[in-house]
C-alpha positions in Angstrom: 10.2 -7.5 -15.0 11.7 -8.6 -18.3 15.2 -9.3 -19.3 16.6 -9.8 -22.9 20.3 -8.9 -24.8 20.5 -5.6 -26.7 22.3 -5.5 -30.4 25.8 -5.0 -27.9 25.1 -8.5 -25.4 24.1 -6.2 -22.3 20.9 -7.4 -20.2 18.4 -5.2 -20.5 15.9 -5.3 -17.6 12.9 -2.8 -17.1 10.3 -2.5 -13.9 7.0 -1.0 -13.7 5.7 -0.2 -10.9 2.1 1.8 -10.9 1.0 4.5 -8.7 -2.6 4.2 -7.1 -4.6 6.8 -5.0 -7.5 5.0 -3.6 -10.1 7.7 -1.4 -13.0 6.7 0.2 -16.6 7.6 0.0 -17.2 10.5 1.8 -20.8 10.5 1.1 -23.6 11.2 4.5 -25.2 8.1 2.6 -22.1 6.1 2.5 -19.5 5.5 5.5 -16.5 3.1 4.9 -17.6 0.1 6.6 -16.3 -1.9 9.4 -14.6 -5.2 7.6 -13.0 -6.3 10.4 -10.3 -8.9 10.9 -11.0 -12.9 12.4 -12.0 -12.8 16.7 -9.3 -14.5 17.0 -6.4 -11.8 15.8 -5.5 -8.5 17.5 -5.7 -4.7 14.7 -4.4 -1.7 16.4 -2.2 1.4 15.5 0.9 0.5 17.0 2.5 3.6 18.3 7.0 5.0 19.4 5.6 4.1 23.8 4.4 0.0 23.2 6.4 0.0 20.8 10.2 0.2 23.0 8.4 -1.7 25.4 7.9 -3.8 23.4 10.7 -4.3 19.9 9.6 -8.1 19.6 6.4 -6.8 18.5 7.3 -5.8 14.9 10.4 -8.4 13.3 12.4 -5.0 11.7 15.7 -3.7 12.6 15.2 -1.8 16.3 17.8 1.4 13.9 15.2 0.9 11.9 11.6 1.1 13.5 13.1 4.1 15.2 13.9 5.7 12.6 10.4 5.4 10.9 8.6 6.6 14.4 10.7 9.3 14.5 9.7 10.4 11.5 5.8 10.4 11.3 5.4 6.3 9.8 2.6 4.5 11.8 2.6 1.0 12.2 -0.8 -0.8 11.4 -0.7 -4.7 13.6 -2.3 -7.8 13.8 -1.1 -10.0 16.4 -3.2 -13.6 17.4 -4.7 -13.3 20.3 -2.9 -16.5 21.9 0.0 -16.2 22.4 0.8 -12.4 20.1 2.2 -14.3 16.7 2.7 -10.9 14.7 0.5 -12.6 11.4 0.2 -9.2 9.5 1.6 -5.4 9.2 1.5 -2.5 7.1 3.5 1.4 7.2 1.7 4.5 6.6 4.0 7.6 5.9 3.2 11.0 4.4 7.0 11.4 4.2 7.2 8.1 1.8 10.3 5.7 1.7 12.0 3.5 -0.3 10.8 0.6 -2.3 13.8 -2.5 -2.9 11.3 -3.7 -5.8 11.7 -0.6 -7.8 15.1 0.4 -6.6 13.4 4.4 -5.2 11.8 6.4 -2.4 7.8 7.2 -3.4 6.7 10.2 -1.9 2.7 11.1 -1.8 0.8 13.9 -3.1 0.9 16.4 -0.2 -2.7 14.9 1.2 -1.9 11.4 1.2 -0.2 9.1 3.0 1.7 5.7 1.5 0.9 2.2 2.4 4.5 0.7 2.5 6.3 -2.4 3.9 2.4 -4.9 3.7 3.3 -8.0 5.1 1.3 -10.6 6.3 1.9 -13.8 7.9 2.0 -17.0 4.3 -0.4 -19.4 7.3 -3.0 -16.1 6.5 -2.7 -15.2 2.6 -5.9 -15.8 2.1 -7.5 -12.2 1.9 -8.7 -12.8 5.4 -6.3 -10.0 6.5 -6.0 -7.7 3.6 -9.5 -6.5 3.7 -9.4 -5.7 7.3 -6.6 -3.9 7.1 -6.9 -1.7 3.8 -10.3 -0.3 5.7 -8.9 0.8 8.9 -6.4 2.8 7.2 -9.3 4.2 5.5 -11.1 4.8 7.5 -8.4 6.7 9.2 -7.4 8.8 7.3 -10.1 11.9 8.0 -8.1 11.0 12.2 -4.9 11.6 10.2 -6.1 14.5 8.6 -5.4 12.6 4.9 -7.4 13.0 1.9 -6.2 9.4 0.7 -3.6 6.9 0.2 -1.2 6.0 -2.5 0.3 2.5 -2.7 2.5 0.7 -5.8 0.9 -2.9 -7.2 2.8 -4.1 -10.6 0.4 -3.6 -13.8 -2.2 -7.0 -13.7 -2.9 -5.9 -10.3 -4.0 -2.0 -10.5 -8.0 -2.8 -11.8 -8.0 -6.0 -9.2 -7.3 -3.6 -6.2 -9.5 -0.9 -7.4 -12.9 -3.1 -7.5 -11.6 -4.3 -4.4 -11.6 -1.3 -2.8 -15.2 -0.9 -4.0 -16.4 -4.3 -3.6 -15.7 -3.4 0.7 -16.9 -0.2 -0.1 -14.1 1.5 1.3 -14.2 4.0 -1.8 -11.9 3.9 -5.6 -8.6 4.3 -7.1 -7.1 5.6 -9.3 -3.7 5.2 -10.9 -1.7 8.5 -11.6 2.3 7.6 -11.9 4.2 4.6 -13.2 7.5 4.3 -12.3 9.8 2.5 -14.9 13.6 1.1 -13.8 15.3 0.8 -16.4 19.0 -1.2 -16.2 21.6 -1.6 -19.2 24.9 -3.7 -18.8 25.6 -1.6 -15.2 23.5 0.9 -15.7 20.2 1.4 -14.4 18.0 5.1 -14.1 14.1 6.3 -13.5 11.3 8.1 -15.4 8.2 8.4 -14.5 5.1 8.3 -16.5 1.3 8.8 -16.6 -0.4 5.8 -16.3 -2.1 4.0 -19.5 -5.6 5.3 -20.1 -7.5 1.8 -20.6 -6.6 1.2 -17.1 -7.6 5.6 -15.7 -10.6 4.2 -17.8 -11.2 1.2 -16.8 -11.0 2.1 -13.0 -13.1 5.1 -13.3 -16.1 2.1 -14.9 -15.8 0.7 -11.5 -15.9 3.9 -9.8 -19.3 4.7 -12.0 -20.5 1.5 -10.8 -20.2 1.6 -7.4 -21.1 5.0 -6.9 -24.8 4.4 -8.1 -27.5 4.5 -5.6 
């Protein structure tokens, strides 16, 4: 976020959320691989019934989780096998979700689901869980009747995410929209603009490189 005073002295702040679309490879000779989590944790899609029996499985307020499940959202969780401590979760929604960082509701395209509220325990933030989580989402898309997933990142994260997604054998990432938040003094507003061409081309280069036989 950038903040600087304008000519009248009001603070002007701007944020940019870069939305990308991730689609798995759909070639008979290139199935989405398995990238399992470490053996000392268990990864699964939680059901509403399972959560209702044990609300402590998730740290969110019960009203929030209940509303998400009622809206058809899905939650992927990873717990330690020893003690059951939660170490990772993400949510998947076809209806969209409010994103605090940009102060707006983000709605995915009709054939995609939004990945949101991704969290990793501080002791596990070395990347060991992110790829297994992304892999499980990619492998589940067809089962959920979806073409792809979408998510929002900052500008500097677009190309690393595209490279990581391809290297993990999951598919390709394409930026499709930038949500821009402006604030001047007490006033704020949003606008949506196309992504920069250089980011689109960088992601296309990564796709071509990893799609080659």
